[in-house]
C-alpha positions as CSV (number, residue, x, y, z in Angstrom):
1,M,15.0,204.2,150.3
2,L,16.4,203.7,147.2
3,S,17.6,207.4,146.5
4,G,17.8,210.7,149.3
5,T,16.8,210.5,152.7
6,K,12.9,211.7,152.9
7,R,10.1,209.7,154.2
8,P,7.8,208.3,151.1
9,H,4.9,209.8,152.9
10,D,7.0,213.6,152.7
11,M,8.0,212.9,149.5
12,T,5.8,214.9,146.4
13,R,4.0,212.6,143.8
14,A,7.2,213.1,141.4
15,E,9.4,212.0,143.7
16,A,7.8,208.8,145.4
17,T,7.3,208.2,141.4
18,E,11.0,208.1,140.7
19,Q,11.8,206.3,143.7
20,F,8.9,203.6,142.9
21,N,10.2,203.4,138.7
22,E,13.9,202.7,140.4
23,F,12.2,199.9,142.4
24,I,10.3,198.2,139.8
25,E,13.6,198.8,137.3
26,S,16.4,196.8,140.0
27,L,13.2,194.2,140.7
28,E,14.7,191.5,139.1
29,W,18.4,191.9,140.7
30,R,16.7,192.4,144.2
31,I,14.9,188.9,143.8
32,E,17.6,187.0,142.5
33,Y,19.5,188.3,145.5
34,A,17.1,187.2,148.4
35,K,16.7,184.1,145.9
36,S,20.5,183.7,146.8
37,I,19.9,184.5,150.7
38,V,17.6,181.9,151.2
39,K,19.2,178.9,148.8
40,S,22.7,179.6,150.6
41,S,20.7,179.0,153.8
42,G,19.6,175.3,152.9
43,I,16.1,176.3,151.4
44,V,15.5,175.2,147.6
45,E,12.5,176.2,145.9
46,T,10.5,173.3,144.1
47,G,7.8,175.0,142.4
48,D,5.5,174.5,145.1
49,H,4.8,178.0,146.0
50,R,3.5,177.8,149.6
51,E,5.6,175.1,150.8
52,F,8.5,178.0,150.0
53,V,6.9,180.6,151.7
54,R,6.7,178.4,154.9
55,A,10.4,177.2,154.6
56,V,11.3,181.1,154.2
57,G,9.4,182.0,157.3
58,E,10.6,179.2,159.6
59,W,13.9,180.1,158.3
60,L,13.2,184.3,159.3
61,V,12.4,182.6,162.9
62,S,15.3,181.0,163.3
63,V,17.4,183.3,162.5
64,G,15.2,186.6,163.3
65,E,16.2,188.9,166.4
66,L,14.5,191.4,168.5
67,G,16.3,194.3,169.6
68,T,15.9,197.9,171.8
69,I,14.9,199.8,169.0
70,P,14.7,203.8,169.9
71,V,12.2,205.6,169.0
72,E,10.7,209.0,169.6
73,P,9.3,209.6,172.9
74,N,5.9,209.9,173.2
75,P,3.8,209.4,176.2
76,K,0.2,209.9,174.2
77,F,1.3,206.4,172.8
78,G,3.4,205.0,175.9
79,L,6.6,205.0,174.0
80,P,9.4,205.5,176.3
81,G,12.0,206.0,174.0
82,A,12.7,202.7,172.9
83,V,10.9,199.4,172.0
84,L,11.5,196.2,171.5
85,D,11.0,194.9,168.4
86,L,12.3,193.2,165.5
87,S,16.2,194.5,165.3
88,F,17.3,196.4,162.4
89,P,19.3,193.6,160.5
90,T,15.9,191.3,160.8
91,Q,14.1,194.0,160.0
92,S,16.6,194.4,156.8
93,L,16.1,190.8,156.1
94,C,12.3,190.8,156.4
95,C,12.4,193.0,153.2
96,W,13.9,191.2,151.2
97,M,12.1,188.3,151.8
98,A,9.0,190.4,151.1
99,L,9.9,189.6,147.4
100,L,9.9,186.5,147.5
101,F,6.2,186.7,149.3
102,A,5.2,188.9,146.6
103,E,6.9,187.0,143.9
104,H,5.3,184.0,145.2
105,L,2.1,186.1,144.5
106,M,2.3,187.2,141.7
107,D,3.1,183.8,140.4
108,E,-0.1,182.3,141.8
109,V,-2.4,184.8,141.1
110,D,-3.4,186.2,137.6
111,G,-2.9,189.8,137.2
112,V,-1.0,191.0,140.4
113,H,1.5,193.4,139.4
114,W,3.4,196.0,141.9
115,T,2.3,200.0,141.0
116,L,2.5,203.0,143.6
117,C,0.2,204.2,146.6
118,T,-1.2,207.1,145.4
119,D,-4.2,207.6,147.7
120,N,-4.0,210.2,150.4
121,K,-1.7,211.0,152.9
122,R,-4.0,209.1,156.1
123,N,-3.2,206.2,154.2
124,I,-0.2,204.6,156.2
125,Y,0.9,203.4,153.0
126,Y,0.8,206.4,151.4
127,H,3.8,206.9,148.2
128,K,5.0,202.7,149.0
129,P,4.9,200.1,146.8
130,M,1.9,198.0,146.4
131,L,0.9,194.5,145.8
132,V,-2.8,194.9,143.8
133,R,-4.6,193.3,141.0
134,E,-6.5,194.3,138.6
135,G,-9.9,195.0,139.1
136,S,-10.0,194.6,143.0
137,T,-9.6,196.8,145.6
138,A,-7.2,194.9,147.9
139,Q,-3.5,196.1,148.2
140,L,-1.0,194.7,150.2
141,E,2.4,195.2,151.8
142,P,4.1,192.7,151.9
143,V,7.1,194.1,154.0
144,N,4.5,194.7,156.7
145,I,3.3,191.4,156.6
146,V,6.7,189.4,156.7
147,M,7.1,191.7,159.8
148,N,4.5,191.3,161.4
149,F,4.3,187.3,160.7
150,L,8.0,187.7,162.4
151,R,7.1,190.0,165.0
152,G,4.3,187.2,166.3
153,R,6.3,184.2,166.3
154,L,10.2,186.0,168.1
155,H,6.8,187.8,170.3
156,K,5.8,184.2,171.4
157,D,2.0,185.0,170.0
158,R,-0.2,182.4,171.4
159,K,-1.3,181.3,168.4
160,P,1.7,181.2,166.4
161,K,1.2,181.0,162.6
162,T,3.3,180.1,159.6
163,L,4.4,182.9,156.9
164,D,2.4,180.3,154.4
165,E,-1.0,180.6,156.0
166,F,-0.6,184.5,155.8
167,W,0.8,184.1,152.0
168,L,-2.7,181.9,151.5
169,L,-4.8,184.6,153.0
170,W,-3.5,186.8,151.1
171,K,-3.7,184.8,147.7
172,E,-7.3,183.8,148.7
173,W,-8.3,187.5,149.3
174,L,-6.8,188.6,146.1
175,Q,-8.8,185.8,144.0
176,A,-11.7,186.9,145.6
177,S,-11.9,190.8,146.1
178,T,-13.3,193.2,143.2
């Protein structure tokens, strides 16, 4: 989080709006930083959005790690107190790469922009930054897309996808939905 220690879901609308505004104000340097991470890893932006997203995804697979993540035990959901999930450094890296995923979607699809999810508290993305398109009901949260892609690949999904396949699905959905 940019400020404070509350989860977005527990924030007031004013607190969430302030945090969202801080996010938007910091977006330019965050994207530049994310670009510097991939550039230092040998990935070059060629102007082909899909190919760049694919390269970033494959790089994430090569450096991503699973780790034992502590969770609050919950017998109802079968959570024993720890789960095998993306390590914390890998989760952080996914957050940075999600910004590039989003930037390339915004470059490719007209009218896509960031907004604060202010639906109702039952929405899992309540008070989180979302990508939306003017006149569309489509909403997407890039961090979850990138993390779920990587989870599938690191857990050896039977039908592995590349990150650009996810990117293309979301691009088509944003373009088609109204």
